[in-house]
C-alpha positions, 0 to 999 in steps of 0.5 A: 499500500502506497502512503499519502502525506501532507507535511506543513511546515510550522511558520507563523505566516501567512503564506503555507508551506506544504508538501503532498507525498508518498511513500510505499507504508514498507519503506523506514522512517530513515526512507520518510526522512529523505524524501522531505528534505528533500522535498523542502529542499535541504542538503538532508545532513541536520540531525532530525527526528519524527515525534509520534502526535496525538489529534492535538500534535502533542510531541509523544515518542521519539524515533531518532536519527542516531542513537543518542540514547543511554542505557536501558532508554532505547528510542527506534531509530528511522533507519530500522523502523517501518512507517507502517510501524508508527503511522496507521489510520489510528495514529495519523501524525507526525511531528518532524525536527529536522537540525536542531539548532535551526528546528524546522518543524513540521507537521505529517499527517497521514492523507491516504493510502492508496494501492500502488500504481503502475509505472509509479515510482516511489518515493514520489512528490506530488504537489509544491505550496509555497517556498520555504522562507530562507531562516526557520520561524521562531518558536515563542516557548515558554518562561517561567515568567510568564507561570502565574507561581503565586499562588505556592508557596516554595518553603511549604513544600508539603502541600504539594502532595508528593513524597518527599522521600523518592530516593 
């Protein structure tokens, strides 16, 4: 089967930037990474990761390009993880981050599952909309100042609802 994805650049500008891609369900997440980087004009030489996402685009489990895990905290690897083992109708969304210094962030959504078309080479770039900006869009991060902690008395941590002897 062929998975059709829409890959949307997370940017706060008025211009939408996205690509529609087709890829075999039996290809790896690394193959998906390669078609995404090529379709947006990146050289593919920067670190990248996929993250399983829920319906609200909350970041979940990581599928990494390289194993940087320590101890028993193993992560899935792009090169050995099949697309169909991560993405399916019940879990159609991924977050893709390319170049961790610039944080190019994309929303990847499974749009359709179709039969393989005779004579079509896969992966296949189906549609291009918009030009990627010269620089990654800035991300809005929350700081401690963004949160109202006037109700919390840090000196009275006994009322915070956790066991202080957790070690």
